[in-house]
C-alpha positions in Angstrom: 26.1 4.1 20.7 25.1 4.0 24.7 28.7 5.4 25.5 28.2 8.4 23.9 24.6 9.1 25.4 26.1 8.1 28.7 28.8 10.4 27.9 26.6 13.4 26.9 24.1 12.3 30.1 27.2 13.2 32.1 28.5 16.3 30.4 24.6 17.6 30.7 24.5 16.8 34.2 27.8 18.4 35.0 26.8 21.7 33.1 23.7 21.9 35.4 25.8 21.1 38.2 28.2 23.3 37.6 25.5 26.3 37.3 23.7 25.7 40.3 27.2 26.0 41.9 27.6 29.2 40.0 24.4 30.3 40.9 24.6 29.9 44.6 28.4 31.6 45.0 28.9 35.4 44.8 29.7 36.8 41.7 33.3 37.7 41.0 34.7 41.3 40.9 35.1 41.9 37.2 38.8 42.8 36.3 39.6 45.0 33.2 40.7 42.4 30.6 43.2 43.5 27.9 41.8 44.0 24.3 42.3 41.0 22.2 45.8 41.6 20.0 46.1 40.3 16.3 48.1 37.1 17.8 45.2 36.3 20.0 42.5 36.5 17.2 41.4 33.4 15.8 41.7 32.6 12.4 39.6 33.8 9.9 38.3 30.7 7.5 36.8 30.9 4.1 35.2 27.8 3.1 36.3 26.4 -0.3 34.3 28.2 -3.4 32.7 25.8 -5.8 33.5 27.0 -9.4 32.1 24.5 -11.8 28.9 22.0 -10.6 28.0 18.9 -12.8 24.6 17.8 -11.8 24.3 13.6 -10.8 22.1 11.5 -13.1 19.6 9.7 -11.3 20.5 5.9 -11.9 18.6 4.4 -14.9 18.4 1.1 -13.1 16.4 2.7 -10.2 13.7 4.1 -12.6 11.7 0.5 -11.9 11.4 1.5 -7.9 11.6 5.0 -8.8 12.5 5.9 -5.0 14.1 8.8 -3.1 17.4 8.8 -2.1 19.6 10.7 0.2 23.8 10.4 -0.3 26.4 12.2 1.5 30.0 12.6 0.4 32.5 13.7 2.2 35.7 15.0 0.0 38.9 16.7 0.9 40.0 20.2 -1.3 43.8 20.6 -1.3 45.2 23.9 -1.3 45.4 23.8 -5.6 41.5 23.1 -5.4 42.1 19.5 -6.6 40.2 16.7 -4.6 41.2 13.5 -2.8 39.5 11.0 -0.6 36.1 11.0 -1.5 34.1 8.5 0.8 30.5 7.6 1.2 29.6 8.7 4.6 25.6 8.3 4.2 24.8 5.7 1.6 21.5 5.6 -0.5 22.3 2.3 -2.2 25.2 1.2 -4.5 23.5 2.9 -7.7 22.9 6.5 -6.5 26.7 6.3 -4.3 27.9 5.8 -7.7 26.0 8.4 -9.1 26.9 11.0 -6.5 30.6 9.9 -6.8 30.6 10.4 -10.5 29.4 13.7 -10.5 31.2 15.2 -7.5 34.3 13.8 -8.8 34.0 16.4 -12.0 33.4 19.4 -9.7 35.6 22.0 -9.5 36.8 24.1 -6.1 38.8 27.5 -5.1 40.6 26.1 -2.2 39.4 27.2 1.5 41.6 30.2 2.4 43.1 31.0 6.2 43.8 34.6 6.7 44.1 34.6 3.3 46.2 31.6 2.9 44.8 28.6 0.8 44.6 25.6 3.2 43.3 22.0 2.7 40.1 21.8 4.2 37.6 18.2 4.2 33.9 19.3 3.7 30.5 17.1 2.8 28.1 17.0 0.0 24.5 16.2 0.2 23.1 14.7 -2.6 19.0 14.7 -2.8 18.2 11.9 -5.6 14.3 12.4 -6.5 12.7 10.0 -9.6 12.6 12.3 -12.8 9.2 13.0 -13.9 9.5 11.3 -17.3 12.7 10.8 -18.5 16.2 10.5 -16.4 16.8 13.9 -16.2 19.8 16.2 -14.6 18.5 17.3 -11.2 20.0 19.6 -8.7 21.1 17.2 -6.2 23.5 19.2 -3.7 23.9 22.9 -3.4 25.4 25.5 -4.8 28.1 26.2 -2.0 29.2 23.2 -0.2 28.9 23.8 4.1 31.2 25.7 5.5 34.8 24.2 5.8 36.4 23.2 9.1 39.6 25.3 10.9 41.8 23.5 8.9 43.1 20.0 7.0 42.6 17.6 10.5 39.2 19.3 11.1 35.6 16.9 11.6 33.9 16.1 8.5 30.6 18.7 8.2 27.4 17.4 8.3 24.4 19.0 6.7 20.6 18.5 7.2 18.8 16.8 4.0 15.1 16.1 4.5 13.3 13.6 2.3 11.8 10.4 2.4 13.8 7.0 1.5 12.3 3.6 0.5 14.1 0.8 2.2 15.6 -1.5 -0.7 13.4 -3.7 -2.7 13.2 -7.2 -1.2 12.3 -8.7 -4.4 12.2 -8.3 -7.9 8.5 -7.1 -7.9 9.0 -4.9 -4.9 7.8 -1.6 -6.8 7.3 2.1 -6.1 4.6 3.0 -8.2 4.8 6.8 -8.4 1.8 9.4 -9.3 3.0 9.9 -12.8 2.2 5.8 -13.5 -0.7 5.3 -11.2 -2.5 8.1 -13.1 -1.2 7.7 -16.7 -4.6 5.7 -17.2 -7.5 6.8 -16.0 -9.3 4.8 -12.6 -12.4 5.1 -11.1 -10.9 5.4 -7.6 -7.5 4.4 -5.7 -8.6 0.8 -5.1 -8.6 0.7 -9.2 -4.9 2.5 -8.9 -3.7 -1.1 -8.1 -4.4 -2.3 -11.6 -1.2 -0.2 -12.8 0.7 -3.4 -10.8 1.5 -6.7 -12.2 -0.4 -9.3 -11.6 -3.4 -7.1 -9.8 -6.7 -7.3 -11.1 -9.7 -5.1 -9.0 -13.5 -5.4 -9.0 -16.0 -3.5 -7.5 -19.6 -5.5 -8.0 -21.2 -4.4 -4.9 -20.9 -0.2 -4.6 -18.6 2.3 -3.1 -20.0 0.6 0.6 -18.0 -2.4 0.3 -14.4 -3.0 0.1 -12.8 -4.1 -3.4 -12.6 -7.9 -4.6 -8.4 -8.0 -5.6 -6.7 -10.7 -7.4 -2.8 -10.5 -6.9 -0.2 -13.4 -8.1 -3.0 -16.0 -8.5 -4.0 -15.0 -5.0 -7.9 -14.3 -5.0 -7.7 -12.1 -2.2 -11.5 -11.0 -2.0 -11.9 -8.2 0.4 -8.2 -8.1 1.6 -7.6 -11.8 3.1 -4.0 -12.2 1.5 -2.7 -8.7 1.5 -1.5 -7.1 3.7 -3.2 -3.2 2.9 -2.1 0.2 5.0 -2.1 4.0 4.8 1.1 5.4 5.8 1.4 4.2 9.1 -1.8 2.9 9.7 -2.8 -1.0 8.7 -6.3 -0.9 6.8 -6.9 -4.9 7.0 -9.4 -5.8 10.0 -8.9 -9.4 11.4 -11.8 -11.9 12.0 -13.9 -9.4 10.3 -17.5 -10.9 9.8 -17.5 -10.3 5.9 -14.2 -11.6 4.9 -11.1 -11.9 7.4 -8.7 -9.6 6.3 -11.1 -7.0 5.1 -9.6 -3.5 3.7 -12.0 -1.2 2.7 -10.1 1.2 0.5 -13.0 3.4 -0.7 -12.2 6.5 1.8 -8.8 7.2 0.2 -9.0 10.3 -2.0 -7.0 9.3 -5.6 -6.0 12.9 -5.9 -4.0 12.5 -2.2 -2.1 9.5 -3.5 1.3 10.5 -3.9 2.8 6.5 -4.7 2.0 3.1 -4.1 4.3 1.0 -2.8 3.4 -2.9 -3.9 5.5 -5.7 -2.8 4.7 -8.9 -4.1 5.7 -11.9 -2.2 6.4 -11.8 1.6 10.1 -11.1 1.7 10.5 -8.1 4.0 10.5 -8.7 7.7 8.4 -5.3 7.9 5.4 -7.3 6.5 2.8 -8.5 9.3 -0.6 -10.0 9.1 -2.5 -10.8 5.8 0.7 -10.3 3.8 0.4 -13.7 2.0 0.2 -12.7 -1.8 2.2 -9.6 -0.9 1.3 -6.1 0.8 0.4 -2.7 -0.8 1.4 0.6 1.2 -0.6 3.8 -0.1 1.7 6.9 0.6 -0.2 10.5 0.7 1.4 13.7 -0.6 0.1 16.1 -2.9 2.7 17.4 -5.5 0.8 20.7 -6.8 0.6 23.3 -4.0 -2.5 25.3 -3.3 -6.2 25.2 -3.6 -8.1 22.9 -6.1 -11.5 22.3 -6.7 -12.9 20.1 -9.0 -16.6 18.8 -10.5 -17.2 15.9 -12.2 -20.2 15.1 -14.0 -21.5 11.6 -16.1 -23.2 8.8 -17.1 -25.8 7.5 -14.5 -26.6 10.8 -13.1 -23.0 10.7 -11.3 -21.8 13.4 -9.4 -18.4 14.3 -7.9 -16.8 16.9 -6.0 -13.9 17.4 -4.7 -12.1 20.8 -2.8 -8.3 20.5 -1.8 -6.0 22.7 0.2 -2.4 22.1 0.1 -0.4 25.3 1.8 1.8 26.6 -0.7 4.9 26.5 1.9 4.4 23.4 3.4 5.7 19.9 2.5 3.7 17.9 0.2 2.7 15.7 3.1 0.7 18.5 4.4 -2.7 19.1 3.1 -6.8 18.4 3.4 -9.1 16.8 0.9 -12.9 16.2 0.8 -14.8 14.4 -1.5 -18.3 14.2 -1.7 -19.8 11.7 -4.3 -23.3 10.2 -5.5 -24.3 7.9 -8.6 -27.5 6.7 -10.0 -25.6 3.2 -10.8 -26.1 1.1 -13.7 -28.5 -1.2 -13.9 -31.0 -2.0 -11.2 -30.7 -1.2 -7.7 -27.2 0.1 -7.8 -27.1 3.7 -6.3 -24.8 5.0 -4.0 -24.1 8.0 -2.1 -20.3 8.3 0.0 -18.5 11.1 1.8 -14.8 11.4 2.8 -12.2 14.1 4.3 -8.5 13.1 4.9 -6.2 15.7 6.5 -2.7 15.3 6.9 0.3 16.9 7.9 4.1 17.4 8.5 5.8 19.8 11.2 9.2 19.7 11.4 10.5 19.8 15.4 13.6 21.5 15.3 16.1 20.5 12.9 16.2 16.5 13.6 12.6 15.4 14.3 9.5 15.1 11.8 6.1 15.0 13.3 3.4 13.3 11.0 0.0 13.6 11.8 -2.8 11.9 10.0 -7.0 12.1 10.2 -9.5 11.1 8.4 -13.3 10.3 8.1 -15.6 8.7 5.8 -19.3 7.1 5.4 -20.8 5.6 2.4 -24.1 4.1 1.7 -25.0 1.6 -1.4 -27.6 -0.3 -2.6 -26.6 -3.8 -4.0 -27.8 -5.6 -7.1 -26.5 -8.7 -6.2 -25.9 -12.0 -8.6 -28.4 -13.4 -11.1 -28.5 -16.6 -12.4 -26.8 -16.5 -16.1 -29.4 -18.9 -17.2 -32.2 -16.6 -16.3 -29.9 -14.0 -18.6 -30.0 -16.4 -21.5 -33.5 -17.5 -20.9 -34.6 -13.9 -21.5 -36.0 -13.6 -18.0 -33.5 -11.1 -17.3 -31.3 -8.2 -18.8 -27.5 -8.4 -18.4 -27.9 -5.2 -15.9 -30.9 -6.5 -14.1 -31.5 -7.5 -10.7 -34.2 -10.0 -9.4 -37.6 -8.0 -8.4 -38.5 -10.1 -5.5 -38.1 -7.6 -2.4 -35.5 -9.9 -0.6 -33.4 -9.0 -3.3 -34.3 -5.4 -3.8 -33.4 -5.3 -0.1 -30.0 -5.8 -0.3 -27.8 -3.0 0.3 -24.1 -2.1 2.9 -23.2 0.8 4.9 -19.7 1.9 6.2 -17.7 4.4 8.2 -14.6 4.9 9.5 -12.7 7.8 11.8 -8.8 7.1 12.2 -6.2 9.2 13.3 -2.3 8.6 13.4 0.6 10.3 14.7 4.3 9.1 13.5 7.4 10.9 15.1 10.6 10.2 13.2 13.9 10.9 13.9 16.3 10.0 10.8 20.0 11.4 11.1 22.7 12.3 8.7 24.3 9.3 9.2 21.9 6.6 7.9 20.1 5.9 11.5 16.7 6.5 12.1 14.6 6.3 14.8 10.3 6.0 14.9 7.4 6.2 17.1 4.1 5.8 15.4 0.1 5.3 17.1 -3.0 5.2 15.2 -6.7 4.5 16.5 -9.3 3.7 14.1 -13.1 2.8 14.6 -15.0 1.1 11.9 -18.8 0.5 11.5 -19.8 -2.0 8.4 -23.1 -3.5 7.7 -24.4 -5.5 4.5 -27.5 -7.1 3.3 -27.2 -9.7 0.7 -29.4 -12.4 -1.0 -27.0 -14.6 -3.2 -29.0 -18.0 -3.4 -33.0 -16.6 -3.1 -35.1 -18.9 -1.3 -32.9 -22.2 0.4 -32.6 -21.3 3.8 -34.3 -22.6 6.7 -34.6 -21.5 10.4 -32.0 -23.1 12.7 -34.7 -22.4 16.0 -37.9 -23.1 14.1 -37.6 -25.8 11.7 -41.0 -24.7 10.2 -39.7 -21.3 9.2 -38.5 -21.6 5.4 -39.1 -19.9 2.4 -38.6 -16.2 3.6 -35.7 -15.4 1.5 -32.1 -15.7 2.5 -31.2 -12.1 3.0 -28.1 -12.5 5.1 -27.6 -9.5 7.1 -23.8 -9.2 8.4 -22.6 -6.0 11.3 -19.2 -5.9 12.2 -17.9 -2.8 14.2 -14.0 -2.3 15.4 -12.5 0.1 17.9 -8.8 -0.7 17.1 -5.6 0.9 18.4 -2.1 0.1 17.5 1.2 1.7 17.0 5.1 0.6 16.1 8.7 1.7 17.0 11.9 0.7 15.1 15.4 2.0 15.2 18.0 1.4 12.7 21.5 2.2 12.9 24.0 4.5 11.5 25.7 2.7 7.9 28.3 0.7 9.7 31.3 -0.6 7.5 33.6 -3.7 7.4 37.0 -3.5 6.6 36.2 -1.6 3.3 34.5 -4.6 1.4 31.0 -4.6 3.4 28.8 -1.9 4.7 24.8 -1.9 5.8 22.7 -1.2 8.9 20.9 -3.5 11.0 16.9 -2.8 12.1 15.0 -3.6 14.9 11.2 -3.5 15.3 8.0 -3.4 17.4 4.5 -3.6 16.6 0.8 -3.8 18.4 -2.6 -3.8 17.3 -5.3 -4.4 19.8 -9.1 -5.1 18.1 -12.4 -4.3 19.9 -14.9 -6.5 17.8 -18.7 -6.7 17.5 -20.1 -9.0 15.2 -23.8 -10.2 14.1 -25.2 -12.7 11.4 -29.1 -12.6 11.0 -31.6 -13.6 8.2 -34.1 -10.9 7.6 -37.4 -11.2 5.9 -38.2 -7.9 3.3 -39.1 -5.7 3.0 -40.0 -4.8 6.8 -36.4 -6.6 7.8 -37.4 -8.6 10.4 -34.7 -10.7 12.0 -36.6 -14.5 11.3 -33.3 -16.6 12.3 -30.2 -15.6 14.3 -26.5 -17.1 13.2 -23.8 -15.2 14.5 -23.5 -12.6 18.0 -20.3 -12.3 19.1 -17.7 -10.5 20.8 -13.9 -10.6 20.3 -11.0 -8.8 22.1 -8.1 -9.5 19.8 -4.1 -8.6 20.3 -1.3 -8.8 18.3 2.1 -7.8 19.1 4.8 -8.4 16.4 8.5 -8.2 16.4 11.5 -8.2 13.7 15.0 -8.3 13.0 16.6 -6.8 9.9 19.4 -6.2 8.1 20.8 -4.3 4.9 24.4 -5.3 3.6 26.4 -4.5 0.4 29.6 -6.6 -0.3 32.4 -5.3 -2.5 29.5 -3.1 -3.5 27.8 -5.5 -5.5 26.4 -7.9 -3.5 23.1 -6.7 -1.7 22.4 -9.2 1.4 18.9 -8.2 3.0 16.1 -10.0 5.4 15.8 -11.1 8.9 13.6 -12.3 11.4 9.9 -11.9 12.5 7.6 -13.1 15.4 4.2 -12.4 15.9 2.1 -13.4 18.9 -1.3 -13.5 18.9 -4.1 -14.1 21.7 -7.7 -13.9 21.7 -10.7 -13.7 23.8 -13.7 -14.7 22.1 -17.6 -14.6 23.5 -19.8 -16.6 20.7 -23.1 -15.9 22.5 -24.8 -18.2 20.0 -21.8 -20.8 20.1 -22.9 -24.4 21.2 -26.0 -24.3 19.4 -28.9 -26.5 20.1 -30.7 -27.8 17.1 -34.5 -27.3 17.0 -35.1 -31.2 16.8 -32.6 -31.7 19.9 -33.3 -31.5 23.6 -32.4 -28.7 25.3 -29.2 -29.5 27.5 -27.8 -26.1 28.1 -27.7 -22.2 27.4 -26.4 -20.8 24.2 -23.2 -19.1 24.9 -19.5 -20.4 24.1 -16.3 -18.7 26.3 -13.0 -19.5 25.2 -9.1 -18.0 25.2 -6.2 -18.6 22.8 -2.8 -17.6 21.9 -0.7 -18.2 19.2 2.5 -17.6 17.8 3.8 -17.2 14.4 7.7 -16.9 13.1 8.8 -16.5 9.9 12.4 -15.9 8.4 12.7 -13.8 4.7 15.8 -13.1 3.0 16.5 -11.7 -0.3 20.5 -11.9 -2.1 20.8 -9.4 -5.2 24.0 -9.3 -7.4 24.4 -6.2 -9.6 26.0 -7.8 -12.4 26.7 -5.1 -14.6 25.6 -1.6 -14.4 22.5 -2.4 -15.8 21.9 -6.0 -14.9 20.8 -7.2 -12.0 19.8 -11.1 -10.6 17.8 -11.6 -7.6 16.4 -14.3 -5.5 14.3 -14.0 -2.7 12.4 -16.7 0.0 10.1 -15.6 2.7 7.4 -17.0 5.2 4.8 -15.2 6.3 0.8 -15.8 7.9 -2.3 -15.0 7.8 -4.4 -15.0 11.2 -7.4 -17.4 11.9 -10.8 -15.9 12.1 -11.3 -16.0 16.1 -14.7 -17.7 15.6 -13.0 -20.6 14.9 -10.8 -21.2 17.6 -11.8 -23.6 20.4 -10.6 -23.3 24.0 -7.2 -22.8 24.7 -5.9 -23.8 21.1 -2.8 -22.6 20.0 -4.2 -20.7 17.4 -3.6 -22.2 14.0 -2.2 -19.5 11.4 -2.7 -20.4 7.6 1.3 -20.0 6.4 2.8 -19.4 3.3 6.4 -20.2 2.0 7.0 -18.1 -0.9 10.1 -18.1 -3.4 11.2 -16.2 -6.2 14.0 -15.4 -8.6 14.4 -12.7 -11.5 16.0 -10.7 -13.5 16.2 -7.0 -14.1 17.4 -5.3 -17.5 18.0 -1.6 -17.8 18.8 0.2 -20.9 22.6 1.9 -21.3 21.4 5.0 -22.6 19.8 6.3 -19.9 15.8 6.6 -21.8 14.4 4.5 -18.9 13.7 1.5 -20.2 13.5 -1.2 -17.9 12.3 -5.2 -18.2 11.6 -7.1 -15.2 11.0 -10.5 -15.0 10.9 -13.3 -12.4 9.8 -16.9 -11.5 7.8 -17.7 -8.0 6.3 -20.2 -6.2 3.8 -19.7 -3.2 2.8 -22.5 -0.8 0.0 -21.9 1.5 -1.3 -24.2 4.2 -4.7 -23.4 4.6 -6.8 -21.1 1.8 -10.2 -19.7 2.2 -12.8 -19.6 -0.8 -16.0 -17.3 -0.8 -18.8 -19.6 0.1 -22.1 -18.1 -1.5 -24.3 -19.5 0.9 -22.9 -19.0 4.3 -21.7 -15.2 2.5 -18.3 -15.6 4.3 -15.2 -17.4 3.5 -14.8 -20.7 4.1 -11.6 -23.2 4.6 -10.6 -25.0 0.8 -7.3 -26.7 2.6 -4.1 -26.4 1.4 -3.0 -24.9 -1.9 -0.1 -23.9 -4.2 0.7 -21.5 -7.1 3.7 -21.1 -9.8 4.0 -19.0 -12.2 6.0 -16.1 -13.8 5.2 -12.4 -14.2 7.5 -9.8 -16.5 7.3 -6.0 -16.9 8.6 -3.5 -19.5 8.7 0.1 -18.2 9.5 2.9 -21.3 10.3 6.6 -20.9 11.9 7.0 -24.5 10.5 10.3 -24.6 10.0 13.2 -22.4 6.1 13.3 -23.1 5.6 9.8 -23.1 5.3 6.7 -20.2 4.5 2.9 -21.2 4.0 0.2 -18.5 2.8 -3.5 -19.9 2.9 -6.4 -17.6 2.1 -10.2 -18.2 1.7 -12.6 -15.3 0.8 -15.9 -15.4 -0.4 -18.6 -12.8 -1.2 -22.5 -12.1 -3.0 -22.3 -8.8 -4.3 -25.7 -7.7 -5.4 -27.1 -4.6 -2.8 -29.6 -3.6 -5.4 -31.9 -1.4 -9.2 -31.6 -0.6 -10.8 -30.0 2.6 -12.5 -32.2 4.6 -16.0 -33.0 4.5 -18.2 -31.7 7.6 -21.5 -32.2 8.6 -22.5 -29.2 6.7 -20.6 -29.8 3.9 -20.3 -33.3 3.5 -20.0 -33.3 -0.3 -17.1 -30.0 -0.9 -17.0 -28.4 -4.0 -13.0 -28.5 -4.6 -10.7 -31.9 -5.4 -7.3 -32.5 -4.8 -5.2 -31.0 -7.8 -8.0 -28.7 -9.5 -7.7 -25.3 -10.6 -8.4 -22.8 -7.7 -12.0 -21.0 -8.1 -11.9 -17.5 -9.4 -8.6 -17.0 -10.3 -7.8 -16.3 -13.6 -4.6 -18.1 -14.8 -3.3 -15.2 -16.9 -3.7 -11.6 -16.3 -2.0 -8.7 -18.7 -2.5 -5.1 -17.8 -0.7 -1.8 -19.9 -0.5 1.6 -18.9 0.1 4.4 -21.9 0.4 8.1 -21.3 1.6 11.2 -23.4 1.7 14.8 -21.9 2.7 18.2 -23.6 2.3 21.9 -24.5 -0.2 21.8 -27.5 0.0 25.5 -28.3 1.4 28.9 -27.1 -1.0 31.5 -26.7 1.2 34.5 -26.1 4.5 35.6 -24.5 3.6 35.2 -20.9 5.5 31.6 -20.1 2.1 30.5 -18.5 0.0 31.4 -21.0 0.1 27.9 -22.9 -2.7 25.1 -23.6 -1.2 21.8 -22.3 -3.1 18.3 -22.6 -2.9 14.8 -21.8 -3.9 11.6 -22.6 -4.2 8.7 -21.1 -4.8 4.6 -22.1 -5.5 1.4 -19.9 -6.1 -1.8 -21.0 -6.7 -4.8 -19.0 -7.3 -8.8 -19.9 -8.3 -11.6 -18.2 -8.2 -15.0 -19.1 -11.3 -17.8 -18.5 -11.8 -17.9 -14.6 -12.0 -21.4 -13.6 -15.4 -21.7 -11.4 -16.5 -24.6 -8.6 -18.1 -27.7 -10.5 -16.3 -27.5 -13.1 -17.6 -24.4 -14.9 -15.4 -21.8 -16.2 -15.7 -17.7 -16.8 -15.4 -15.6 -19.8 -12.8 -13.8 -21.1 -12.5 -9.9 -19.8 -11.2 -7.4 -22.2 -11.5 -3.8 -21.0 -10.3 -0.7 -22.7 -10.5 2.7 -20.5 -9.2 6.2 -22.0 -8.7 9.7 -20.7 -8.1 13.3 -22.0 -7.6 16.6 -20.4 -6.5 20.1 -21.5 -5.4 22.9 -19.1 -4.9 26.7 -19.5 -3.6 28.7 -16.4 -5.8 27.5 -13.3 -8.6 25.7 -15.6 -8.5 22.2 -16.6 -11.2 20.6 -18.6 -10.8 16.6 -18.7 -13.1 13.3 -19.9 -12.6 9.5 -18.9 -14.4 7.0 -20.5 -14.6 3.4 -18.8 -14.8 0.3 -21.0 -14.7 2.4 -24.4 -15.8 -1.1 -26.5 -19.2 -1.2 -24.3 -18.6 -4.8 -23.6 -20.4 -7.1 -21.5 -18.7 -8.7 -18.8 -18.9 -9.9 -15.0 -17.0 -8.1 -12.6 -17.5 -11.4 -10.1 -18.7 -15.0 -11.1 -19.5 -17.4 -9.2 -21.4 -21.3 -9.5 -23.5 -22.7 -7.1 -27.0 -23.7 -6.2 -29.7 -21.0 -5.7 -33.7 -20.9 -6.3 -35.4 -17.7 -7.2 -38.4 -19.3 -8.1 -38.0 -19.0 -11.6 -38.9 -22.3 -12.5 -42.2 -24.3 -11.3 -39.4 -27.4 -10.2 -36.2 -25.4 -8.5 -33.0 -26.6 -9.5 -30.2 -28.0 -7.1 -27.9 -28.1 -9.9 -25.0 -25.7 -9.5 -25.1 -23.0 -12.0 -22.8 -20.2 -13.4 -23.8 -16.5 -11.3 -22.7 -13.3 -12.3 -22.8 -9.9 -10.9 -22.4 -7.7 -14.2 -19.5 -5.1 -14.9 -20.1 -1.7 -15.6 -21.4 -0.8 -19.1 -19.6 2.3 -21.1 -19.1 5.2 -18.6 -18.5 8.8 -19.2 -16.8 11.5 -16.8 -16.5 15.0 -17.4 -14.5 16.9 -14.9 -13.8 20.9 -14.6 -11.1 21.8 -12.5 -9.9 25.1 -10.9 -6.0 25.2 -9.4 -5.7 28.7 -7.7 
């Protein structure tokens, strides 16, 4: 490639010099030239004519990923129109290659003509595979007419430009692409709850629209993102060293109608996965499939309003749109109201035939009241109702605020040979502030020992200015002696965060600061590099994987560090400056064997990492990372009748060197030591008819603490013991999504004059969650339903959440608290709950223009 580039550069320089010399010389005297004779005239060539075409079938075995793929096939058309020498010159994967070859072999051509005489010609035919809407249906994947033929049988192979999005091949059995049909099959409150459609995922949002979701995946209580690498296109959403939780990732600003697909990678097996991809990673792919202007107004329970306006220009690609969302709710129960506004704009611009530029802009803000948690014994004693909160001012003052602005640009250069170059940049500014009282009246001032009983209202503030980018280059598809073919890829990424964070105790209702706990500034830089390969041997054996290394540097100004207790003599000024650097390194590899067209087995291994909270580091420390070793082995079976019934199952084991759990007293995540998770997951996806979709999964995990955390002066008796089940993690998670849609009534002769309908169902079940101090939460079982009717441009929809009106806890904890309900406070840990949403109805009226 370097030789080609150098030769091209030399040619360009030579042409420029020749042009300069030619311009400096006087023009020659023109001489008459003879008219071209028929013998001098170039021969006229007519390309082969396509007579019969059979469309290629989307491979059933690929339906579980539902990816887009491109295949280019070269073929020689003889003088009698017969085909020979079919060869894949750009592969989309073994299944897609076979589908393209099988279809092209049935095509019939009339030969190319040279001055009216049949000649042999070699042409290249492009195939672009799109996942079918509900069943594998024949999709027109190649043009009706092949590209123009070359000048004779020995001419160069012709190339045709084909645009489309190609998802990297799966790196694990549960490296899934959930398309819009699946993530909208059942109703979802917001984009965060779309994750429920992925196997082993449970999502809760007990703190309103201004606080990130709580997400569980494969036995990991990721809290607000500590164990899952979230991204929106090229923009990472996790925030390092966040005051409220390491890896904090707020998904609330994403607008549900703009999410085209989710890529959910369970486990850390892809070299592209960086920080926080401990349990896995999730990428939101944005695009609007229905073009035009959409307006939607929704109203429902608890005085909930939602307004959406979206514009997707007709002649632009799916990636180009603008959407604005406004939402307000009074909330169920005490102190649960919230308001939010969000806007996202994205544009994909074609720069000539070879380059694509994608720009994305997002801005959002939200404020919500927080009811907090209540003691379960106060509910059982009748002092509080299930949806009540404490009436104390320090409880009713609980609230949260968030804002976000980000901008990204992605320049891509895909080629027909399979090579790809990318260069991306992004900038994000976020602000977050939360006030919570989880423990009542237990805190004492660290600076004034006599200050006590003012309420444990903890305020946390976090601001982050972040900039980052990435670059990658993937080679064209290389071949080795007709037995192996594949690509190599090299990538580089970076992000730099400038962080300001505070944590104080406030006295309600004036919210006076009566104790300071954190006041720090952090400068953090992450530089990552990876090498990746994707090779296929004998068309059935796939080796994918590579190496990744990340260097992280920290500069911390902890202005309240080296704290002097109130009873100690002052010997220094508060403050602790330090710097640190560390390197994380990990291999990832996947080996897959296509035993048959509908049967595949696969094994994967990967080592990943989670960066440390910056304020826990000491001067010159080798920045200790939490490392994860992940193993998975599984099988995928697809039906032979093309009805897209796919069964996937895998067993997995994940070991983490240093885990985190939420500490209500500190209001943040604290280290609990090394942990291990072993389990299995199974999923079936079926589209038996054109109008039906079913997806069901079950995940089991045995998540245990490998060794107990070290006792400290602040925590002399840790709440965790060796071998105990990890707190808050449900051992069993089950999920089912079911959808049906179709034409209900034809109202006239006009093709558009029909009434269509859609119905959806989502069911989630969690087993009892273990809690600290040997307690357990309750089983959670939730059923959600939706239905909609559409006639021409108008759509009427109904969503019902928690159909059975179950009383369930969105989150459960076990810790010590004192809310003054008893004359003698109890210091025995007890269960606390944050109530989940009761039955909720939402009616929507939409207009599509």
